[in-house]
C-alpha positions in Angstrom: 230.7 140.9 113.3 229.1 137.5 113.4 231.3 135.2 115.4 230.6 131.5 115.2 232.5 128.3 115.6 233.8 126.9 112.3 234.2 123.3 111.6 236.3 122.6 108.5 234.6 119.7 106.6 237.6 117.9 105.0 236.4 116.8 101.6 236.8 113.3 100.4 240.4 112.5 99.5 240.6 112.7 95.7 241.8 109.6 93.9 245.3 110.3 92.7 247.3 108.5 90.0 248.3 106.1 92.7 244.7 104.9 92.2 245.3 104.4 88.4 248.4 102.4 89.4 246.2 100.4 91.8 243.9 99.6 88.9 246.8 98.3 86.8 248.1 96.1 89.7 244.6 94.7 90.2 244.2 94.1 86.5 247.3 91.9 86.6 246.4 90.1 89.8 244.3 86.9 90.0 240.7 87.5 91.0 240.0 85.2 94.0 241.5 82.2 92.1 238.3 81.3 90.2 238.4 81.5 86.4 239.4 85.2 86.0 238.1 86.9 82.8 240.5 88.3 80.3 241.2 92.0 80.2 241.8 93.3 76.7 241.9 97.0 77.6 245.0 97.0 79.8 247.3 98.5 77.0 244.6 101.1 76.4 244.7 102.1 80.1 248.5 102.3 80.0 248.3 104.7 77.1 245.5 106.7 78.7 247.6 107.2 81.8 250.5 108.5 79.8 248.2 110.8 77.8 246.7 112.2 81.1 250.2 113.0 82.5 251.3 114.7 79.3 248.1 116.2 77.7 245.5 116.4 80.5 242.2 114.7 81.4 240.2 115.7 78.3 242.6 114.1 75.9 242.9 111.0 78.0 239.1 110.6 78.2 238.7 111.1 74.5 241.3 108.5 73.8 239.7 106.1 76.2 236.2 106.6 74.8 237.4 106.1 71.2 239.4 102.9 72.1 236.5 101.5 74.1 234.0 102.2 71.3 236.1 100.5 68.6 237.2 97.5 70.7 235.7 94.2 69.7 234.7 91.3 72.0 234.8 93.4 75.2 234.5 91.3 78.3 232.6 92.4 81.4 235.9 93.0 83.1 236.9 95.5 80.3 233.6 97.3 80.8 234.1 97.5 84.6 237.6 98.9 84.3 236.5 101.4 81.6 234.0 102.9 84.1 236.5 102.7 86.9 239.1 104.7 84.9 236.4 107.4 84.2 235.5 107.3 87.9 239.1 108.0 89.0 239.6 110.8 86.4 236.2 112.3 87.2 237.0 112.3 91.0 240.4 113.9 90.5 239.1 116.5 88.1 236.2 117.5 90.3 233.5 116.1 88.0 229.9 116.4 89.2 228.6 114.1 91.9 226.0 112.7 89.5 228.6 111.6 87.0 230.8 109.9 89.7 227.8 108.1 91.1 226.7 106.9 87.6 230.2 105.4 87.0 230.1 103.6 90.4 226.6 102.3 89.8 227.5 101.1 86.3 230.4 99.0 87.7 228.2 97.3 90.3 225.4 96.7 87.8 227.8 94.9 85.4 229.1 92.7 88.2 225.7 91.8 89.5 224.1 91.2 86.1 226.9 88.6 85.3 227.1 87.2 88.9 230.8 88.1 89.0 231.1 88.9 92.8 233.2 85.8 93.4 235.1 85.4 90.1 236.1 89.1 90.0 236.5 89.8 93.7 239.2 92.5 93.1 237.0 94.4 90.7 234.0 94.0 93.0 236.0 95.5 95.9 236.9 98.4 93.6 233.3 99.0 92.6 232.1 98.9 96.3 234.9 101.4 97.2 233.9 103.7 94.3 230.3 103.6 95.4 231.4 104.6 99.0 233.4 107.5 97.6 230.5 108.7 95.6 228.2 108.6 98.6 230.8 110.3 100.8 231.0 113.2 98.3 227.3 113.6 98.8 227.7 113.7 102.6 225.8 110.4 103.0 228.3 109.2 105.5 226.4 106.2 107.0 225.7 104.7 103.6 229.3 105.3 102.5 230.6 103.5 105.6 228.5 100.4 104.6 230.2 100.2 101.2 233.7 100.8 102.7 233.1 98.1 105.2 232.0 95.6 102.6 235.1 96.5 100.4 237.4 96.0 103.4 235.8 92.6 104.2 236.5 91.4 100.6 240.0 92.8 100.8 240.7 90.8 104.0 239.0 87.5 103.1 239.5 87.0 99.3 242.5 88.9 98.1 245.3 86.7 99.6 246.9 86.2 96.2 247.5 90.0 95.9 248.9 90.8 99.4 252.1 92.2 98.0 250.4 94.3 95.4 250.9 98.0 95.9 247.5 98.7 94.5 245.9 96.5 97.2 248.1 98.2 99.8 247.0 101.6 98.6 243.3 100.7 98.6 243.4 99.1 102.0 245.0 102.1 103.7 242.6 104.4 101.9 239.6 102.2 103.0 240.8 102.5 106.6 241.2 106.3 106.3 237.9 106.9 104.6 236.1 104.5 107.0 237.4 106.7 109.8 236.2 109.8 108.0 232.7 108.2 107.7 232.6 107.5 111.4 233.8 111.0 112.1 231.1 112.6 110.0 228.5 110.4 111.6 229.5 111.7 115.1 231.1 108.3 116.2 234.3 109.8 117.6 235.8 106.6 119.3 235.3 104.5 116.2 236.8 107.2 114.0 240.0 107.4 116.2 240.2 103.6 116.1 240.3 103.5 112.3 242.6 106.5 112.0 245.2 104.7 114.2 244.7 101.4 112.3 245.5 103.3 109.1 248.7 104.7 110.5 249.7 101.3 111.9 248.9 99.7 108.5 251.2 102.2 106.7 254.1 101.6 109.1 253.7 97.9 109.0 253.8 97.5 105.2 255.7 100.5 103.7 259.0 98.6 103.8 257.6 96.2 101.2 257.6 98.9 98.5 261.1 100.4 98.6 260.6 101.4 94.9 257.8 103.8 95.9 258.6 107.4 96.7 258.7 108.3 100.4 256.5 111.2 99.4 253.5 108.9 99.1 253.8 107.5 102.6 254.6 110.9 104.1 251.6 112.4 102.3 249.3 109.6 103.6 250.4 110.2 107.2 250.1 113.9 106.8 246.5 113.6 105.6 245.6 111.3 108.5 247.3 113.6 111.0 245.2 116.5 109.7 241.9 114.6 109.9 242.7 113.4 113.5 243.6 117.0 114.4 240.3 118.2 113.1 238.5 115.5 115.2 240.3 116.6 118.4 239.6 120.2 117.5 235.9 119.7 117.1 235.7 117.8 120.4 237.6 120.5 122.3 240.8 118.4 122.9 243.1 121.3 121.8 246.3 120.0 123.4 246.0 116.8 121.3 244.9 118.5 118.2 247.7 121.1 118.0 250.8 118.7 117.5 248.9 116.6 115.0 248.0 119.6 112.9 251.6 121.0 113.1 252.9 117.6 111.9 250.4 117.5 109.0 251.5 121.0 107.9 255.2 120.2 108.2 254.8 117.1 106.0 252.4 118.3 103.3 253.8 121.8 102.7 256.9 120.1 101.1 257.2 119.9 97.4 255.6 116.7 96.0 253.3 116.3 98.9 249.6 117.2 99.2 249.7 121.0 99.5 245.9 121.3 99.3 245.6 119.2 102.5 248.3 121.3 104.1 246.2 124.4 103.4 243.3 122.8 105.1 245.5 121.9 108.1 246.6 125.5 108.3 243.0 126.6 108.5 242.3 124.1 111.3 245.3 125.3 113.2 244.1 128.9 112.9 240.7 127.7 114.2 242.4 126.2 117.2 244.2 129.4 118.0 240.9 131.3 117.6 239.0 129.0 119.9 241.7 129.0 122.5 241.9 132.8 122.5 245.3 133.2 120.8 244.7 135.6 117.9 248.3 136.7 117.8 249.3 133.2 116.7 246.8 133.0 113.8 248.8 135.2 111.4 251.4 132.5 110.5 249.0 129.6 109.6 246.6 132.0 107.8 249.5 133.4 105.7 250.6 129.9 104.9 247.1 128.8 104.0 246.7 131.9 101.6 249.9 130.9 99.8 248.9 127.3 99.4 245.4 128.1 98.3 246.7 130.3 95.5 248.3 127.3 94.0 245.5 124.9 95.0 242.2 126.7 94.6 239.4 125.6 96.9 236.3 127.9 97.2 235.2 126.2 100.5 238.6 126.6 102.1 238.9 130.2 100.8 235.5 131.1 102.4 236.7 129.8 105.7 240.0 131.7 105.3 238.1 135.0 104.8 236.1 134.3 108.0 239.2 133.7 110.0 240.9 136.8 108.6 237.8 138.9 109.4 237.9 137.7 113.0 241.7 138.2 113.2 241.4 141.8 112.0 238.6 142.5 114.4 240.8 141.4 117.3 243.5 143.6 115.9 241.0 146.5 115.8 241.2 147.0 112.1 237.5 147.2 111.2 238.0 148.2 107.6 240.1 145.1 106.8 237.7 142.9 108.9 234.7 144.2 106.9 236.4 143.5 103.6 236.9 139.9 104.5 233.4 139.6 105.9 232.0 140.8 102.5 234.1 138.4 100.6 233.2 135.5 102.9 229.5 136.2 102.5 229.7 136.5 98.7 231.7 133.3 98.4 229.4 131.5 100.8 226.3 132.6 98.9 227.9 131.2 95.7 228.7 127.9 97.3 225.2 127.7 98.8 223.6 128.1 95.5 225.7 125.4 94.0 224.8 123.0 96.8 221.2 123.7 96.6 221.3 122.9 92.9 222.9 119.5 93.7 220.4 118.8 96.4 217.5 119.7 94.0 219.0 117.4 91.3 219.3 114.5 93.8 215.6 115.0 94.9 214.5 115.0 91.2 216.4 111.8 90.6 214.8 110.1 93.6 211.4 111.2 92.5 212.1 109.8 89.0 213.0 106.4 90.5 209.8 106.4 92.6 207.8 107.3 89.5 209.4 104.5 87.5 208.6 102.0 90.3 205.0 103.2 90.4 204.7 102.8 86.6 206.0 99.2 86.9 203.4 98.4 89.5 200.7 99.9 87.4 201.8 97.9 84.4 201.7 94.7 86.5 198.2 95.6 87.6 197.0 96.2 84.1 198.5 92.9 83.0 196.7 91.1 85.8 193.4 92.8 84.7 193.9 91.8 81.1 194.5 88.2 82.1 191.3 88.2 84.2 189.3 89.7 81.3 190.7 87.1 79.0 189.6 84.2 81.2 186.3 85.8 81.7 185.8 86.2 77.9 186.6 82.5 77.4 184.0 81.5 80.0 181.5 83.8 78.4 182.2 82.3 74.9 181.2 78.9 76.3 178.0 80.3 77.6 177.0 81.7 74.3 178.3 83.8 71.4 175.7 86.5 72.0 176.5 87.1 75.6 180.3 87.0 74.8 179.7 89.6 72.0 177.8 91.9 74.4 180.4 91.6 77.1 183.2 92.3 74.6 181.5 95.4 73.3 180.8 96.6 76.8 184.4 95.8 77.9 185.9 97.8 75.1 183.7 100.8 75.9 184.4 100.6 79.7 188.2 100.0 79.2 188.6 103.5 77.9 186.8 104.9 80.9 188.8 102.8 83.2 192.1 103.9 81.7 191.1 107.5 82.0 189.9 107.1 85.6 193.0 105.0 86.5 195.4 107.7 85.3 193.5 110.4 87.1 193.1 108.4 90.2 196.8 107.4 90.2 197.9 111.0 90.0 195.6 112.0 92.9 196.8 109.2 95.0 200.5 109.8 94.3 200.2 113.5 95.1 198.3 112.7 98.3 200.7 110.0 99.4 203.7 112.3 98.8 202.2 115.1 100.8 201.2 112.8 103.7 204.6 111.1 103.8 206.3 114.5 103.8 204.1 115.8 106.6 204.7 112.7 108.7 208.4 112.8 108.2 208.5 116.5 109.1 206.5 116.0 112.2 208.5 113.0 113.3 211.8 114.8 112.6 210.7 117.8 114.8 209.6 115.5 117.6 212.7 113.4 117.5 214.9 116.4 117.4 213.3 117.9 120.5 213.4 114.6 122.3 217.1 114.1 121.5 217.9 117.6 122.6 216.0 117.2 125.9 217.6 113.8 126.7 221.1 115.0 125.9 220.7 118.3 127.8 219.2 116.4 130.8 221.8 113.6 130.9 224.7 116.1 130.7 223.6 118.2 133.7 224.4 115.6 136.4 228.0 114.9 135.3 228.8 118.5 134.5 227.3 119.6 137.9 229.5 116.9 139.6 232.6 118.2 137.8 231.7 121.8 138.9 231.3 120.7 142.5 234.6 118.8 142.5 236.3 121.8 141.0 234.9 124.1 143.8 236.3 121.7 146.3 239.7 121.6 144.6 239.9 125.4 144.5 239.7 125.5 148.3 243.0 123.7 148.5 245.6 126.3 149.6 248.5 124.2 148.2 247.5 124.7 144.6 249.9 126.6 142.4 248.8 129.7 140.5 248.7 127.7 137.2 246.7 124.9 138.7 244.2 127.4 140.2 243.8 129.1 136.8 243.2 125.8 135.1 240.6 124.8 137.7 238.9 128.2 137.4 238.6 127.6 133.6 237.0 124.2 134.3 234.6 125.8 136.7 233.6 128.5 134.2 233.2 125.9 131.4 230.9 123.9 133.7 228.8 126.9 134.5 228.4 127.7 130.8 227.4 124.1 130.0 224.8 124.0 132.8 223.4 127.3 131.5 223.2 126.0 128.0 221.6 122.7 129.0 218.9 124.7 131.0 218.2 126.9 128.0 217.9 123.9 125.7 215.5 122.2 128.1 213.4 125.4 128.3 213.5 125.9 124.5 212.5 122.3 123.7 210.0 121.9 126.5 206.2 122.2 126.3 205.3 125.8 125.7 201.9 126.1 127.5 201.2 129.7 128.5 197.6 128.9 129.7 199.2 126.9 132.6 201.3 129.8 133.8 200.6 131.3 137.3 199.3 134.8 136.7 199.3 137.2 139.7 199.6 141.0 140.5 203.3 141.9 140.5 204.9 145.3 141.5 207.1 145.9 138.5 209.3 148.4 140.3 210.0 146.1 143.2 210.8 143.3 140.8 213.2 145.4 138.8 214.9 146.6 142.1 215.5 143.0 143.2 216.9 141.9 139.8 219.2 145.0 139.4 220.4 144.5 143.0 221.5 140.9 142.2 223.0 141.7 138.9 225.0 144.7 140.2 227.5 142.2 141.7 228.0 140.7 138.3 228.4 144.1 136.7 231.1 145.0 139.2 233.3 142.2 137.9 233.6 144.3 134.7 233.7 147.7 136.6 230.3 148.5 135.3 227.4 150.4 137.0 223.7 149.8 136.6 221.4 152.8 137.1 217.7 152.1 137.8 214.8 154.5 137.4 211.3 153.5 138.6 208.1 155.5 139.4 207.6 156.4 143.1 204.2 154.8 143.1 203.8 151.0 142.8 203.1 149.8 139.2 201.1 146.6 139.3 201.0 144.2 136.3 199.0 141.0 136.2 201.5 138.6 134.6 203.6 135.5 135.2 206.3 137.0 137.4 208.6 133.9 137.0 208.6 134.2 133.2 208.9 138.0 133.0 211.8 137.8 135.6 213.6 135.6 133.2 213.1 138.1 130.3 214.4 141.0 132.5 217.5 138.9 133.5 218.2 137.9 129.9 218.2 141.5 128.6 220.2 143.0 131.5 222.8 140.1 131.4 223.2 140.7 127.6 223.8 144.4 128.3 226.6 143.4 130.8 228.0 140.8 128.5 228.3 143.1 125.4 229.4 146.3 127.3 233.0 147.1 127.9 234.5 147.9 131.3 233.9 151.3 133.1 230.5 151.8 131.3 227.0 152.5 132.6 223.8 150.4 132.0 220.5 152.3 132.4 217.3 150.4 133.3 214.1 152.4 133.3 210.4 151.6 134.1 207.7 153.9 132.6 203.9 153.6 133.3 201.9 154.2 130.2 198.1 154.4 129.5 197.6 150.7 128.6 200.7 149.1 130.1 204.3 149.5 131.2 207.5 150.0 129.2 210.8 148.6 130.5 214.0 149.9 128.7 217.6 148.7 129.1 220.2 150.9 127.5 224.0 150.0 127.3 227.1 151.6 125.9 228.3 148.3 124.3 229.4 147.1 120.9 225.9 147.4 119.3 224.2 145.1 116.8 225.2 145.4 113.1 222.3 145.8 110.6 223.4 142.6 108.8 222.3 140.4 111.7 219.6 142.5 113.3 216.9 140.4 111.7 218.2 137.2 113.3 218.7 138.4 116.9 215.5 136.8 118.2 215.8 133.5 116.2 216.1 130.2 118.0 219.8 128.9 117.8 220.6 132.0 115.8 223.8 132.4 113.9 223.8 136.0 115.0 225.3 135.1 118.4 228.6 136.8 119.3 231.1 136.5 122.1 231.0 139.1 124.9 233.5 141.9 125.4 235.6 139.7 127.7 235.0 136.4 125.8 231.7 135.4 127.4 230.3 132.4 125.4 226.9 132.9 123.7 224.2 130.3 123.2 221.7 131.9 120.9 218.6 131.0 123.0 217.9 133.7 125.6 216.4 136.4 123.4 214.3 133.9 121.4 212.7 132.5 124.6 212.3 136.1 125.9 210.3 137.1 122.8 208.0 134.1 123.1 207.3 134.9 126.7 206.6 138.6 126.1 204.4 137.9 123.1 202.5 135.2 125.0 201.6 138.0 127.5 200.3 140.1 124.6 203.3 142.4 124.8 206.2 143.3 122.5 210.0 143.3 122.7 212.3 145.1 120.2 215.6 147.0 120.1 217.4 150.0 118.6 221.1 149.9 118.1 224.0 151.8 116.6 227.2 149.6 116.1 230.0 150.8 118.3 227.7 153.1 120.4 225.4 150.7 122.2 221.9 149.2 122.1 218.5 150.0 123.6 216.1 147.1 124.3 212.4 147.9 125.0 209.8 145.6 126.5 206.1 146.7 126.5 203.6 144.7 128.6 199.9 145.3 129.1 198.6 145.7 132.7 196.6 142.5 132.3 198.4 139.7 130.5 196.6 138.4 127.5 197.7 134.7 127.7 196.8 132.8 124.5 196.6 129.0 124.1 199.9 127.2 123.5 198.8 126.1 120.0 199.1 129.7 118.8 202.9 129.4 119.3 203.6 126.0 117.9 204.2 127.2 114.4 206.6 129.9 115.5 208.5 127.6 117.8 208.9 125.0 115.0 210.2 127.6 112.7 212.7 129.0 115.2 214.2 125.7 115.9 
């Protein structure tokens, strides 16, 4: 079964009716102390809130739309709060991302058109925050943070008259929490933790001012923040800090009246923690709790993650039928969610293209206007020179204008298409280069500190005064360092220049090379009580090739056989001389490769990677690099496998390597990455 690390992407906190209450408090609060505009729709919003609580969202929106349409003398502030009401309801009721964005943009447009940023500072802050929420829901975290930060700045500098308003308190704590989430999604861990802690301190500092509010609200707010902080620690591998936070979040939000949906997400994060720390026996309780909570609070994304955890859990419990059932449900649900996200992405692209097209039309109209002005001046000059010349020019101009319009339209379409294609190609090329560069820099810079940690760990392990627990912990650190160094080396190799024409080609005795590698790897196999059997021809078999590169291929294949084979099994390595080349086979008695992932085994950074039989960590790079090396020699690598019985990997190489130019592999490398 495919075994990959799962990161639960906590969705944007949905605006609750505390948000509607915040709207009412803001409506009654002075806006920055400068000529606040009247708000005529406040009674309408009060009624709409009651209708929502008793009859649902559709009835509340119908009432609000009808009242808004019939209201006379609507002020800009009425229009702003009308769209904000629809934004809050749409967010809570899971309306489309396009609708939510349209409401936020409408609010900002009204404020900017009437220059109300200062007079209606409260409403401006709400509009900025709504825009940030809409961007956050589209996973545009950096842009969302900019709007959150601007809203927070307004809240600090201009809303002194409303400091005791619960609406302002609610919005400020939510701005802090969502700013932290934006930093978290952007990968800025330290900044995210800073804002999470500020949000907790803010709640503790001001909750005593609102004794009339239910303790459920403040508990729920803390529980949500604990869950998000736990997820951050989980993703960064700080499991001891993540576990108590997730347990607190679950304990708070599983209570009646609290955010049960957030509690379900926290249960899934806790199950992920147990999975990553190798404690499958502790996963049952949080998964069962998550199942119960999700039945009452449906969430397709969370349910898909739950199925994946259940599949892994049943696999560890050796219940393949149950594991397969959850895998199938996870895949089906994941495909459905993916189709929905692709539709949203496609819609967003179409909207962007529509905006660009409108801008181009405006530019064309401006150019046409300039051309018309020029022709007018020209005609006036020609009239002075003589009526006959002016008439001839006029007739010629009318005839040529038709041609110019036709040519302009055609030319514009050609230029637009060409510019779009050139821009897309440049962005794609830049993205690929930047990605490789970043990967190389990160992998290179991490090697030195990790190597230092590994060396210090080896020194500490030599101390005879260590307790057994201390020695076990140091051994875990040493193994983690070795895995990190291996991963960084594979990343450097995978993102480096692939230039087969520069490889050193020489005659190599394949039998002797296999004997050397098998001799070295037998020590590793003994750690799992495995035996490696080698069969080579008695006569030397020479192959002209890059011995360094092919040695790596042999190591990768044999190490994988050791990794995915259980203890007390045999691995068979065989060399056969054929008419036009040699065939190397590596056969194991391991777990095999399911048909569902067989087509992804040789992909770069493949999702088909799985943990070894004793928990060895996979990286998804070795077989991809091996295939590139073998194919660069003019050879072929493939496998045959039966799940549960083992795999057979075959490598065929010609006697004389047919090294091709590096350019022949650039397309393949780019696709693999």
